[in-house]
A tleap script that builds the chain and sets N, CA, C and O, in Angstrom:
source leaprc.protein.ff14SB
mol = sequence {
  NGLU ARG ARG GLU LEU ASP TRP ARG ASN LEU
  ASP ASP SER LYS ARG ARG LYS GLY ARG ALA
  VAL VAL PRO ILE ASN ASP ASN LEU TYR ASP
  ALA LEU ILE GLU ALA GLN GLU LEU ALA GLU
  THR ASP HIE VAL ILE GLU TRP ALA GLY ARG
  PRO VAL LYS ASN ILE ARG LYS PRO LEU GLU
  ARG MET LYS SER GLU ASP GLU ALA GLY ILE
  TYR VAL THR ALA HIE MET PHE ARG HIE SER
  ALA ALA VAL TRP MET ALA GLN ASP ASN ILE
  PRO ILE GLN LYS ILE ALA GLU TYR LEU GLY
  HIE SER ASP ILE SER VAL THR TYR LYS HIE
  TYR ALA ARG TYR TYR PRO ASP HIE LEU ARG
  ASP ALA ALA ASP VAL LEU THR CTRP
}
set mol.1.N position { -13.965 -0.997 -15.008 }
set mol.1.CA position { -14.487 0.324 -14.739 }
set mol.1.C position { -14.958 0.459 -13.287 }
set mol.1.O position { -14.929 1.555 -12.727 }
set mol.2.N position { -15.390 -0.648 -12.677 }
set mol.2.CA position { -15.806 -0.591 -11.268 }
set mol.2.C position { -14.614 -0.662 -10.331 }
set mol.2.O position { -14.752 -0.483 -9.121 }
set mol.3.N position { -13.448 -0.923 -10.896 }
set mol.3.CA position { -12.208 -1.035 -10.116 }
set mol.3.C position { -12.307 -2.105 -9.049 }
set mol.3.O position { -11.992 -1.883 -7.879 }
set mol.4.N position { -12.752 -3.267 -9.483 }
set mol.4.CA position { -12.859 -4.441 -8.613 }
set mol.4.C position { -12.326 -5.661 -9.354 }
set mol.4.O position { -12.421 -5.763 -10.577 }
set mol.5.N position { -11.764 -6.580 -8.579 }
set mol.5.CA position { -11.399 -7.896 -9.107 }
set mol.5.C position { -12.368 -8.905 -8.518 }
set mol.5.O position { -12.582 -8.945 -7.307 }
set mol.6.N position { -12.946 -9.713 -9.382 }
set mol.6.CA position { -13.899 -10.729 -8.952 }
set mol.6.C position { -13.215 -12.082 -9.082 }
set mol.6.O position { -13.062 -12.604 -10.186 }
set mol.7.N position { -12.805 -12.646 -7.956 }
set mol.7.CA position { -12.080 -13.911 -7.940 }
set mol.7.C position { -13.004 -15.116 -7.885 }
set mol.7.O position { -12.542 -16.256 -7.948 }
set mol.8.N position { -14.318 -14.873 -7.768 }
set mol.8.CA position { -15.262 -15.975 -7.646 }
set mol.8.C position { -15.339 -16.767 -8.946 }
set mol.8.O position { -15.273 -16.202 -10.038 }
set mol.9.N position { -15.478 -18.069 -8.814 }
set mol.9.CA position { -15.714 -18.944 -9.953 }
set mol.9.C position { -17.076 -19.581 -9.723 }
set mol.9.O position { -17.196 -20.573 -9.004 }
set mol.10.N position { -18.087 -19.010 -10.332 }
set mol.10.CA position { -19.451 -19.453 -10.085 }
set mol.10.C position { -19.731 -20.838 -10.654 }
set mol.10.O position { -20.723 -21.470 -10.291 }
set mol.11.N position { -18.856 -21.316 -11.552 }
set mol.11.CA position { -19.026 -22.645 -12.131 }
set mol.11.C position { -18.396 -23.740 -11.280 }
set mol.11.O position { -18.597 -24.924 -11.552 }
set mol.12.N position { -17.639 -23.363 -10.256 }
set mol.12.CA position { -16.906 -24.333 -9.441 }
set mol.12.C position { -17.637 -24.566 -8.119 }
set mol.12.O position { -17.517 -23.764 -7.193 }
set mol.13.N position { -18.380 -25.641 -8.033 }
set mol.13.CA position { -19.121 -25.944 -6.807 }
set mol.13.C position { -18.367 -26.904 -5.893 }
set mol.13.O position { -18.864 -27.249 -4.821 }
set mol.14.N position { -17.169 -27.343 -6.300 }
set mol.14.CA position { -16.423 -28.337 -5.519 }
set mol.14.C position { -15.524 -27.704 -4.468 }
set mol.14.O position { -15.320 -28.286 -3.402 }
set mol.15.N position { -14.988 -26.534 -4.746 }
set mol.15.CA position { -14.072 -25.895 -3.802 }
set mol.15.C position { -14.839 -25.235 -2.673 }
set mol.15.O position { -15.929 -24.696 -2.868 }
set mol.16.N position { -14.250 -25.287 -1.497 }
set mol.16.CA position { -14.878 -24.667 -0.330 }
set mol.16.C position { -14.261 -23.320 -0.007 }
set mol.16.O position { -14.836 -22.546 0.758 }
set mol.17.N position { -13.112 -23.029 -0.573 }
set mol.17.CA position { -12.443 -21.780 -0.231 }
set mol.17.C position { -13.230 -20.586 -0.745 }
set mol.17.O position { -13.765 -20.599 -1.854 }
set mol.18.N position { -13.288 -19.570 0.073 }
set mol.18.CA position { -13.977 -18.359 -0.323 }
set mol.18.C position { -13.170 -17.590 -1.348 }
set mol.18.O position { -11.940 -17.579 -1.316 }
set mol.19.N position { -13.861 -16.968 -2.228 }
set mol.19.CA position { -13.237 -16.098 -3.218 }
set mol.19.C position { -13.925 -14.749 -3.108 }
set mol.19.O position { -15.154 -14.675 -3.079 }
set mol.20.N position { -13.160 -13.712 -3.047 }
set mol.20.CA position { -13.705 -12.398 -2.777 }
set mol.20.C position { -13.826 -11.551 -4.043 }
set mol.20.O position { -13.153 -11.795 -5.044 }
set mol.21.N position { -14.686 -10.567 -3.970 }
set mol.21.CA position { -14.721 -9.469 -4.927 }
set mol.21.C position { -14.082 -8.311 -4.179 }
set mol.21.O position { -14.601 -7.870 -3.154 }
set mol.22.N position { -12.954 -7.813 -4.688 }
set mol.22.CA position { -12.202 -6.814 -3.937 }
set mol.22.C position { -11.917 -5.584 -4.793 }
set mol.22.O position { -11.728 -5.687 -6.005 }
set mol.23.N position { -11.888 -4.425 -4.148 }
set mol.23.CA position { -11.530 -3.209 -4.882 }
set mol.23.C position { -10.036 -3.206 -5.182 }
set mol.23.O position { -9.245 -3.827 -4.472 }
set mol.24.N position { -9.668 -2.501 -6.240 }
set mol.24.CA position { -8.252 -2.338 -6.567 }
set mol.24.C position { -7.909 -0.854 -6.519 }
set mol.24.O position { -8.775 0.002 -6.702 }
set mol.25.N position { -6.653 -0.565 -6.273 }
set mol.25.CA position { -6.227 0.828 -6.200 }
set mol.25.C position { -5.960 1.387 -7.600 }
set mol.25.O position { -5.975 0.655 -8.590 }
set mol.26.N position { -5.720 2.678 -7.658 }
set mol.26.CA position { -5.519 3.343 -8.951 }
set mol.26.C position { -4.280 2.832 -9.680 }
set mol.26.O position { -4.288 2.727 -10.907 }
set mol.27.N position { -3.215 2.511 -8.943 }
set mol.27.CA position { -1.991 2.011 -9.589 }
set mol.27.C position { -2.250 0.709 -10.331 }
set mol.27.O position { -1.843 0.556 -11.483 }
set mol.28.N position { -2.926 -0.233 -9.674 }
set mol.28.CA position { -3.216 -1.503 -10.318 }
set mol.28.C position { -4.184 -1.316 -11.481 }
set mol.28.O position { -4.028 -1.937 -12.532 }
set mol.29.N position { -5.178 -0.463 -11.290 }
set mol.29.CA position { -6.132 -0.196 -12.363 }
set mol.29.C position { -5.400 0.327 -13.606 }
set mol.29.O position { -5.637 -0.149 -14.716 }
set mol.30.N position { -4.520 1.299 -13.413 }
set mol.30.CA position { -3.765 1.855 -14.538 }
set mol.30.C position { -2.890 0.810 -15.213 }
set mol.30.O position { -2.792 0.772 -16.440 }
set mol.31.N position { -2.251 -0.042 -14.405 }
set mol.31.CA position { -1.399 -1.101 -14.968 }
set mol.31.C position { -2.222 -2.103 -15.780 }
set mol.31.O position { -1.781 -2.563 -16.833 }
set mol.32.N position { -3.413 -2.436 -15.290 }
set mol.32.CA position { -4.271 -3.379 -16.022 }
set mol.32.C position { -4.806 -2.762 -17.315 }
set mol.32.O position { -4.923 -3.453 -18.327 }
set mol.33.N position { -5.129 -1.480 -17.290 }
set mol.33.CA position { -5.573 -0.794 -18.516 }
set mol.33.C position { -4.445 -0.791 -19.537 }
set mol.33.O position { -4.673 -1.060 -20.716 }
set mol.34.N position { -3.229 -0.490 -19.090 }
set mol.34.CA position { -2.079 -0.489 -19.998 }
set mol.34.C position { -1.830 -1.890 -20.562 }
set mol.34.O position { -1.552 -2.041 -21.752 }
set mol.35.N position { -1.930 -2.902 -19.715 }
set mol.35.CA position { -1.738 -4.279 -20.173 }
set mol.35.C position { -2.796 -4.652 -21.203 }
set mol.35.O position { -2.501 -5.329 -22.188 }
set mol.36.N position { -4.015 -4.212 -20.975 }
set mol.36.CA position { -5.094 -4.517 -21.914 }
set mol.36.C position { -4.858 -3.840 -23.257 }
set mol.36.O position { -5.112 -4.429 -24.308 }
set mol.37.N position { -4.371 -2.603 -23.223 }
set mol.37.CA position { -4.089 -1.873 -24.466 }
set mol.37.C position { -2.968 -2.534 -25.261 }
set mol.37.O position { -2.983 -2.505 -26.492 }
set mol.38.N position { -2.007 -3.121 -24.580 }
set mol.38.CA position { -0.873 -3.768 -25.242 }
set mol.38.C position { -1.133 -5.230 -25.589 }
set mol.38.O position { -0.350 -5.845 -26.312 }
set mol.39.N position { -2.215 -5.783 -25.083 }
set mol.39.CA position { -2.512 -7.209 -25.261 }
set mol.39.C position { -2.803 -7.536 -26.719 }
set mol.39.O position { -3.354 -6.726 -27.464 }
set mol.40.N position { -2.420 -8.736 -27.096 }
set mol.40.CA position { -2.682 -9.227 -28.443 }
set mol.40.C position { -3.979 -10.026 -28.517 }
set mol.40.O position { -4.437 -10.370 -29.607 }
set mol.41.N position { -4.567 -10.319 -27.373 }
set mol.41.CA position { -5.807 -11.095 -27.312 }
set mol.41.C position { -6.815 -10.358 -26.429 }
set mol.41.O position { -6.560 -9.230 -26.008 }
set mol.42.N position { -7.936 -10.978 -26.154 }
set mol.42.CA position { -8.939 -10.387 -25.281 }
set mol.42.C position { -8.567 -10.485 -23.811 }
set mol.42.O position { -9.246 -9.906 -22.963 }
set mol.43.N position { -7.506 -11.202 -23.498 }
set mol.43.CA position { -7.091 -11.405 -22.111 }
set mol.43.C position { -6.136 -10.298 -21.679 }
set mol.43.O position { -5.246 -9.904 -22.432 }
set mol.44.N position { -6.326 -9.806 -20.474 }
set mol.44.CA position { -5.476 -8.737 -19.964 }
set mol.44.C position { -4.096 -9.275 -19.619 }
set mol.44.O position { -3.086 -8.636 -19.914 }
set mol.45.N position { -4.049 -10.430 -19.005 }
set mol.45.CA position { -2.781 -11.043 -18.629 }
set mol.45.C position { -2.504 -12.177 -19.615 }
set mol.45.O position { -3.235 -13.166 -19.662 }
set mol.46.N position { -1.441 -12.020 -20.397 }
set mol.46.CA position { -1.134 -13.006 -21.440 }
set mol.46.C position { 0.373 -13.122 -21.605 }
set mol.46.O position { 1.144 -12.290 -21.127 }
set mol.47.N position { 0.758 -14.170 -22.290 }
set mol.47.CA position { 2.156 -14.384 -22.634 }
set mol.47.C position { 2.178 -15.056 -23.996 }
set mol.47.O position { 1.519 -16.075 -24.206 }
set mol.48.N position { 2.937 -14.483 -24.921 }
set mol.48.CA position { 3.064 -15.009 -26.271 }
set mol.48.C position { 1.696 -15.175 -26.946 }
set mol.48.O position { 1.459 -16.146 -27.665 }
set mol.49.N position { 0.801 -14.208 -26.698 }
set mol.49.CA position { -0.495 -14.228 -27.346 }
set mol.49.C position { -1.501 -15.212 -26.780 }
set mol.49.O position { -2.562 -15.431 -27.365 }
set mol.50.N position { -1.169 -15.806 -25.641 }
set mol.50.CA position { -2.094 -16.762 -25.010 }
set mol.50.C position { -2.348 -16.332 -23.574 }
set mol.50.O position { -1.474 -15.741 -22.941 }
set mol.51.N position { -3.541 -16.624 -23.053 }
set mol.51.CA position { -3.844 -16.200 -21.673 }
set mol.51.C position { -2.985 -16.947 -20.659 }
set mol.51.O position { -2.674 -18.126 -20.830 }
set mol.52.N position { -2.616 -16.245 -19.614 }
set mol.52.CA position { -1.907 -16.869 -18.502 }
set mol.52.C position { -2.982 -17.409 -17.563 }
set mol.52.O position { -3.744 -16.646 -16.968 }
set mol.53.N position { -3.034 -18.716 -17.439 }
set mol.53.CA position { -4.060 -19.332 -16.605 }
set mol.53.C position { -3.601 -19.498 -15.161 }
set mol.53.O position { -4.414 -19.510 -14.236 }
set mol.54.N position { -2.290 -19.626 -14.980 }
set mol.54.CA position { -1.782 -19.892 -13.645 }
set mol.54.C position { -0.362 -19.337 -13.560 }
set mol.54.O position { 0.474 -19.650 -14.408 }
set mol.55.N position { -0.084 -18.525 -12.556 }
set mol.55.CA position { 1.262 -17.944 -12.447 }
set mol.55.C position { 2.230 -18.869 -11.719 }
set mol.55.O position { 3.410 -18.547 -11.579 }
set mol.56.N position { 1.747 -19.995 -11.263 }
set mol.56.CA position { 2.597 -20.910 -10.511 }
set mol.56.C position { 3.775 -21.418 -11.362 }
set mol.56.O position { 4.910 -21.453 -10.886 }
set mol.57.N position { 3.512 -21.804 -12.595 }
set mol.57.CA position { 4.584 -22.338 -13.441 }
set mol.57.C position { 5.699 -21.322 -13.691 }
set mol.57.O position { 6.872 -21.659 -13.530 }
set mol.58.N position { 5.366 -20.082 -14.081 }
set mol.58.CA position { 6.461 -19.118 -14.265 }
set mol.58.C position { 7.255 -18.865 -12.992 }
set mol.58.O position { 8.474 -18.698 -13.044 }
set mol.59.N position { 6.574 -18.836 -11.849 }
set mol.59.CA position { 7.291 -18.630 -10.592 }
set mol.59.C position { 8.210 -19.809 -10.293 }
set mol.59.O position { 9.332 -19.617 -9.823 }
set mol.60.N position { 7.748 -21.016 -10.560 }
set mol.60.CA position { 8.595 -22.195 -10.355 }
set mol.60.C position { 9.785 -22.175 -11.304 }
set mol.60.O position { 10.895 -22.545 -10.921 }
set mol.61.N position { 9.559 -21.747 -12.531 }
set mol.61.CA position { 10.646 -21.651 -13.504 }
set mol.61.C position { 11.668 -20.622 -13.052 }
set mol.61.O position { 12.873 -20.843 -13.179 }
set mol.62.N position { 11.193 -19.496 -12.524 }
set mol.62.CA position { 12.102 -18.477 -11.991 }
set mol.62.C position { 12.946 -19.061 -10.877 }
set mol.62.O position { 14.148 -18.810 -10.795 }
set mol.63.N position { 12.303 -19.846 -10.014 }
set mol.63.CA position { 13.011 -20.452 -8.885 }
set mol.63.C position { 14.141 -21.342 -9.365 }
set mol.63.O position { 15.244 -21.303 -8.821 }
set mol.64.N position { 13.869 -22.138 -10.379 }
set mol.64.CA position { 14.891 -23.065 -10.860 }
set mol.64.C position { 16.020 -22.343 -11.585 }
set mol.64.O position { 17.139 -22.850 -11.650 }
set mol.65.N position { 15.732 -21.162 -12.130 }
set mol.65.CA position { 16.748 -20.418 -12.871 }
set mol.65.C position { 17.477 -19.398 -12.005 }
set mol.65.O position { 18.498 -18.851 -12.423 }
set mol.66.N position { 16.973 -19.138 -10.822 }
set mol.66.CA position { 17.520 -18.101 -9.969 }
set mol.66.C position { 18.744 -18.610 -9.213 }
set mol.66.O position { 18.669 -19.582 -8.461 }
set mol.67.N position { 19.853 -17.945 -9.424 }
set mol.67.CA position { 21.082 -18.344 -8.755 }
set mol.67.C position { 21.209 -17.711 -7.371 }
set mol.67.O position { 22.036 -18.136 -6.565 }
set mol.68.N position { 20.396 -16.704 -7.100 }
set mol.68.CA position { 20.490 -16.001 -5.817 }
set mol.68.C position { 19.762 -16.746 -4.708 }
set mol.68.O position { 19.865 -16.375 -3.539 }
set mol.69.N position { 19.031 -17.788 -5.062 }
set mol.69.CA position { 18.322 -18.557 -4.056 }
set mol.69.C position { 17.023 -17.917 -3.595 }
set mol.69.O position { 16.502 -18.270 -2.537 }
set mol.70.N position { 16.498 -16.987 -4.369 }
set mol.70.CA position { 15.235 -16.339 -4.010 }
set mol.70.C position { 14.087 -17.256 -4.417 }
set mol.70.O position { 14.041 -17.764 -5.537 }
set mol.71.N position { 13.171 -17.451 -3.491 }
set mol.71.CA position { 12.045 -18.343 -3.721 }
set mol.71.C position { 10.755 -17.565 -3.515 }
set mol.71.O position { 10.532 -17.008 -2.440 }
set mol.72.N position { 9.909 -17.522 -4.529 }
set mol.72.CA position { 8.657 -16.772 -4.468 }
set mol.72.C position { 7.517 -17.691 -4.881 }
set mol.72.O position { 7.617 -18.433 -5.858 }
set mol.73.N position { 6.428 -17.627 -4.113 }
set mol.73.CA position { 5.222 -18.363 -4.493 }
set mol.73.C position { 4.090 -17.364 -4.673 }
set mol.73.O position { 4.170 -16.234 -4.191 }
set mol.74.N position { 3.044 -17.778 -5.362 }
set mol.74.CA position { 1.885 -16.915 -5.559 }
set mol.74.C position { 1.266 -16.549 -4.214 }
set mol.74.O position { 0.765 -15.437 -4.048 }
set mol.75.N position { 1.293 -17.459 -3.266 }
set mol.75.CA position { 0.705 -17.195 -1.949 }
set mol.75.C position { 1.434 -16.061 -1.228 }
set mol.75.O position { 0.836 -15.359 -0.413 }
set mol.76.N position { 2.710 -15.881 -1.523 }
set mol.76.CA position { 3.473 -14.816 -0.873 }
set mol.76.C position { 2.916 -13.436 -1.229 }
set mol.76.O position { 2.976 -12.521 -0.407 }
set mol.77.N position { 2.385 -13.275 -2.422 }
set mol.77.CA position { 1.779 -12.000 -2.801 }
set mol.77.C position { 0.561 -11.718 -1.919 }
set mol.77.O position { 0.380 -10.602 -1.431 }
set mol.78.N position { -0.256 -12.725 -1.725 }
set mol.78.CA position { -1.458 -12.615 -0.899 }
set mol.78.C position { -1.083 -12.330 0.555 }
set mol.78.O position { -1.673 -11.460 1.195 }
set mol.79.N position { -0.110 -13.060 1.066 }
set mol.79.CA position { 0.355 -12.890 2.440 }
set mol.79.C position { 0.926 -11.474 2.634 }
set mol.79.O position { 0.629 -10.810 3.627 }
set mol.80.N position { 1.730 -11.032 1.695 }
set mol.80.CA position { 2.316 -9.694 1.802 }
set mol.80.C position { 1.233 -8.624 1.837 }
set mol.80.O position { 1.319 -7.676 2.617 }
set mol.81.N position { 0.221 -8.772 0.998 }
set mol.81.CA position { -0.876 -7.796 0.990 }
set mol.81.C position { -1.553 -7.740 2.356 }
set mol.81.O position { -1.824 -6.655 2.870 }
set mol.82.N position { -1.825 -8.886 2.935 }
set mol.82.CA position { -2.484 -8.928 4.243 }
set mol.82.C position { -1.586 -8.329 5.333 }
set mol.82.O position { -2.073 -7.606 6.202 }
set mol.83.N position { -0.307 -8.618 5.293 }
set mol.83.CA position { 0.628 -8.059 6.282 }
set mol.83.C position { 0.675 -6.543 6.154 }
set mol.83.O position { 0.640 -5.841 7.164 }
set mol.84.N position { 0.755 -6.026 4.936 }
set mol.84.CA position { 0.797 -4.573 4.742 }
set mol.84.C position { -0.474 -3.918 5.251 }
set mol.84.O position { -0.426 -2.834 5.832 }
set mol.85.N position { -1.621 -4.574 5.034 }
set mol.85.CA position { -2.875 -4.022 5.544 }
set mol.85.C position { -2.852 -3.975 7.073 }
set mol.85.O position { -3.231 -2.966 7.668 }
set mol.86.N position { -2.412 -5.054 7.706 }
set mol.86.CA position { -2.345 -5.099 9.171 }
set mol.86.C position { -1.385 -4.033 9.698 }
set mol.86.O position { -1.690 -3.347 10.673 }
set mol.87.N position { -0.235 -3.895 9.058 }
set mol.87.CA position { 0.748 -2.905 9.501 }
set mol.87.C position { 0.229 -1.477 9.355 }
set mol.87.O position { 0.719 -0.560 10.013 }
set mol.88.N position { -0.766 -1.298 8.489 }
set mol.88.CA position { -1.357 0.022 8.313 }
set mol.88.C position { -2.665 0.161 9.107 }
set mol.88.O position { -3.458 1.071 8.867 }
set mol.89.N position { -2.871 -0.764 10.060 }
set mol.89.CA position { -4.025 -0.741 10.975 }
set mol.89.C position { -5.390 -0.886 10.302 }
set mol.89.O position { -6.380 -0.347 10.795 }
set mol.90.N position { -5.450 -1.600 9.192 }
set mol.90.CA position { -6.740 -1.926 8.592 }
set mol.90.C position { -7.410 -2.940 9.524 }
set mol.90.O position { -6.762 -3.903 9.934 }
set mol.91.N position { -8.683 -2.754 9.868 }
set mol.91.CA position { -9.349 -3.687 10.789 }
set mol.91.C position { -9.290 -5.133 10.298 }
set mol.91.O position { -9.427 -5.401 9.105 }
set mol.92.N position { -9.086 -6.050 11.224 }
set mol.92.CA position { -8.923 -7.471 10.896 }
set mol.92.C position { -10.125 -8.013 10.129 }
set mol.92.O position { -9.971 -8.887 9.276 }
set mol.93.N position { -11.319 -7.502 10.424 }
set mol.93.CA position { -12.521 -7.934 9.710 }
set mol.93.C position { -12.419 -7.586 8.221 }
set mol.93.O position { -12.801 -8.388 7.369 }
set mol.94.N position { -11.909 -6.404 7.911 }
set mol.94.CA position { -11.760 -5.996 6.511 }
set mol.94.C position { -10.714 -6.855 5.801 }
set mol.94.O position { -10.891 -7.228 4.642 }
set mol.95.N position { -9.633 -7.163 6.502 }
set mol.95.CA position { -8.614 -8.029 5.896 }
set mol.95.C position { -9.210 -9.399 5.610 }
set mol.95.O position { -8.973 -9.971 4.546 }
set mol.96.N position { -9.975 -9.924 6.544 }
set mol.96.CA position { -10.622 -11.224 6.345 }
set mol.96.C position { -11.536 -11.192 5.126 }
set mol.96.O position { -11.526 -12.118 4.315 }
set mol.97.N position { -12.319 -10.136 4.995 }
set mol.97.CA position { -13.211 -10.020 3.847 }
set mol.97.C position { -12.417 -9.902 2.554 }
set mol.97.O position { -12.778 -10.513 1.548 }
set mol.98.N position { -11.345 -9.126 2.570 }
set mol.98.CA position { -10.518 -8.937 1.378 }
set mol.98.C position { -9.914 -10.266 0.917 }
set mol.98.O position { -9.834 -10.547 -0.279 }
set mol.99.N position { -9.497 -11.069 1.884 }
set mol.99.CA position { -8.893 -12.359 1.553 }
set mol.99.C position { -9.931 -13.436 1.245 }
set mol.99.O position { -9.594 -14.496 0.718 }
set mol.100.N position { -11.183 -13.165 1.572 }
set mol.100.CA position { -12.237 -14.149 1.331 }
set mol.100.C position { -12.351 -15.190 2.426 }
set mol.100.O position { -12.903 -16.268 2.205 }
set mol.101.N position { -11.832 -14.877 3.617 }
set mol.101.CA position { -11.934 -15.803 4.740 }
set mol.101.C position { -13.354 -15.774 5.286 }
set mol.101.O position { -13.892 -14.700 5.557 }
set mol.102.N position { -13.956 -16.925 5.447 }
set mol.102.CA position { -15.306 -16.974 6.012 }
set mol.102.C position { -15.265 -16.941 7.538 }
set mol.102.O position { -16.277 -16.658 8.179 }
set mol.103.N position { -14.117 -17.225 8.113 }
set mol.103.CA position { -13.963 -17.240 9.565 }
set mol.103.C position { -12.823 -16.288 9.940 }
set mol.103.O position { -11.671 -16.513 9.568 }
set mol.104.N position { -13.150 -15.243 10.668 }
set mol.104.CA position { -12.158 -14.225 11.025 }
set mol.104.C position { -11.036 -14.784 11.889 }
set mol.104.O position { -9.946 -14.213 11.930 }
set mol.105.N position { -11.289 -15.898 12.586 }
set mol.105.CA position { -10.249 -16.467 13.448 }
set mol.105.C position { -9.044 -16.926 12.627 }
set mol.105.O position { -7.918 -16.908 13.125 }
set mol.106.N position { -9.262 -17.328 11.398 }
set mol.106.CA position { -8.148 -17.716 10.511 }
set mol.106.C position { -7.283 -16.490 10.253 }
set mol.106.O position { -6.057 -16.555 10.349 }
set mol.107.N position { -7.920 -15.384 9.928 }
set mol.107.CA position { -7.195 -14.146 9.649 }
set mol.107.C position { -6.456 -13.680 10.903 }
set mol.107.O position { -5.286 -13.304 10.838 }
set mol.108.N position { -7.137 -13.709 12.025 }
set mol.108.CA position { -6.526 -13.277 13.279 }
set mol.108.C position { -5.297 -14.122 13.614 }
set mol.108.O position { -4.258 -13.596 14.013 }
set mol.109.N position { -5.429 -15.425 13.446 }
set mol.109.CA position { -4.330 -16.341 13.772 }
set mol.109.C position { -3.060 -16.017 12.978 }
set mol.109.O position { -1.952 -16.093 13.509 }
set mol.110.N position { -3.229 -15.659 11.719 }
set mol.110.CA position { -2.064 -15.456 10.852 }
set mol.110.C position { -1.563 -14.015 10.784 }
set mol.110.O position { -0.387 -13.785 10.502 }
set mol.111.N position { -2.446 -13.036 11.039 }
set mol.111.CA position { -2.048 -11.657 10.763 }
set mol.111.C position { -2.118 -10.696 11.941 }
set mol.111.O position { -1.645 -9.567 11.810 }
set mol.112.N position { -2.678 -11.074 13.075 }
set mol.112.CA position { -2.794 -10.152 14.216 }
set mol.112.C position { -1.421 -9.660 14.675 }
set mol.112.O position { -1.277 -8.504 15.073 }
set mol.113.N position { -0.434 -10.516 14.623 }
set mol.113.CA position { 0.891 -10.133 15.133 }
set mol.113.C position { 1.560 -9.028 14.315 }
set mol.113.O position { 2.566 -8.466 14.749 }
set mol.114.N position { 1.020 -8.713 13.151 }
set mol.114.CA position { 1.630 -7.685 12.306 }
set mol.114.C position { 1.095 -6.282 12.582 }
set mol.114.O position { 1.591 -5.306 12.019 }
set mol.115.N position { 0.085 -6.177 13.448 }
set mol.115.CA position { -0.409 -4.852 13.812 }
set mol.115.C position { 0.657 -4.145 14.626 }
set mol.115.O position { 1.274 -4.758 15.497 }
set mol.116.N position { 0.888 -2.856 14.355 }
set mol.116.CA position { 1.978 -2.138 15.047 }
set mol.116.C position { 1.882 -2.186 16.566 }
set mol.116.O position { 2.906 -2.251 17.245 }
set mol.117.N position { 0.662 -2.156 17.113 }
set mol.117.CA position { 0.506 -2.120 18.562 }
set mol.117.C position { 0.120 -3.469 19.153 }
set mol.117.O position { -0.287 -3.546 20.312 }
set mol.118.N position { 0.243 -4.528 18.365 }
set mol.118.CA position { -0.113 -5.855 18.869 }
set mol.118.C position { 0.741 -6.185 20.097 }
set mol.118.O position { 1.969 -6.123 20.044 }
set mol.119.N position { 0.102 -6.522 21.158 }
set mol.119.CA position { 0.730 -6.881 22.443 }
set mol.119.C position { 1.408 -5.713 23.144 }
set mol.119.O position { 2.062 -5.912 24.168 }
set mol.120.N position { 1.267 -4.485 22.614 }
set mol.120.CA position { 1.904 -3.326 23.251 }
set mol.120.C position { 1.385 -3.144 24.663 }
set mol.120.O position { 2.169 -2.884 25.576 }
set mol.121.N position { 0.057 -3.278 24.869 }
set mol.121.CA position { -0.507 -3.092 26.200 }
set mol.121.C position { 0.011 -4.145 27.174 }
set mol.121.O position { 0.206 -3.865 28.356 }
set mol.122.N position { 0.230 -5.347 26.674 }
set mol.122.CA position { 0.777 -6.404 27.526 }
set mol.122.C position { 2.201 -6.073 27.950 }
set mol.122.O position { 2.572 -6.284 29.104 }
set mol.123.N position { 2.991 -5.561 27.031 }
set mol.123.CA position { 4.370 -5.197 27.355 }
set mol.123.C position { 4.412 -4.016 28.327 }
set mol.123.O position { 5.262 -3.973 29.216 }
set mol.124.N position { 3.507 -3.073 28.160 }
set mol.124.CA position { 3.501 -1.888 29.018 }
set mol.124.C position { 3.171 -2.208 30.474 }
set mol.124.O position { 3.580 -1.474 31.373 }
set mol.125.N position { 2.440 -3.288 30.715 }
set mol.125.CA position { 2.105 -3.696 32.084 }
set mol.125.C position { 3.366 -4.152 32.831 }
set mol.125.O position { 3.399 -4.115 34.061 }
set mol.126.N position { 4.367 -4.567 32.122 }
set mol.126.CA position { 5.567 -5.142 32.744 }
set mol.126.C position { 6.611 -4.088 33.126 }
set mol.126.O position { 7.800 -4.398 33.208 }
set mol.127.N position { 6.185 -2.870 33.356 }
set mol.127.CA position { 7.129 -1.830 33.799 }
set mol.127.C position { 7.328 -1.922 35.298 }
set mol.127.O position { 6.485 -2.491 35.991 }
set mol.128.N position { 8.395 -1.392 35.807 }
set mol.128.CA position { 8.649 -1.378 37.253 }
set mol.128.C position { 9.093 -0.034 37.703 }
set mol.128.O position { 9.352 0.165 38.890 }
savepdb mol mol.pdb
quit
């Protein structure tokens, strides 16, 4: 109802990676509501009546069965989201927060080049 995904695992004190609480858009919210209505268990994301704990295995299975040579990892979804945000000029600080990066330099290193005007001023200086 708050239209947020909470990726934090408060029981896990061993991992150092940040996990964010992020808003979701109306399309995803509607899809999750529909999935919940169709679910056979209390879990929104399930397969054969059991919760899906990790999407890595199905993606790996797809890879082995795919004759077209298409390779997809769970990280690619995260990367694509960040690239789309950068291409739409979302401030790098917001992208860092969305991804749960504690250090903005990590976000800048990987996603600054996707901003539409990245390095444009540098290129414009080279006119004659």
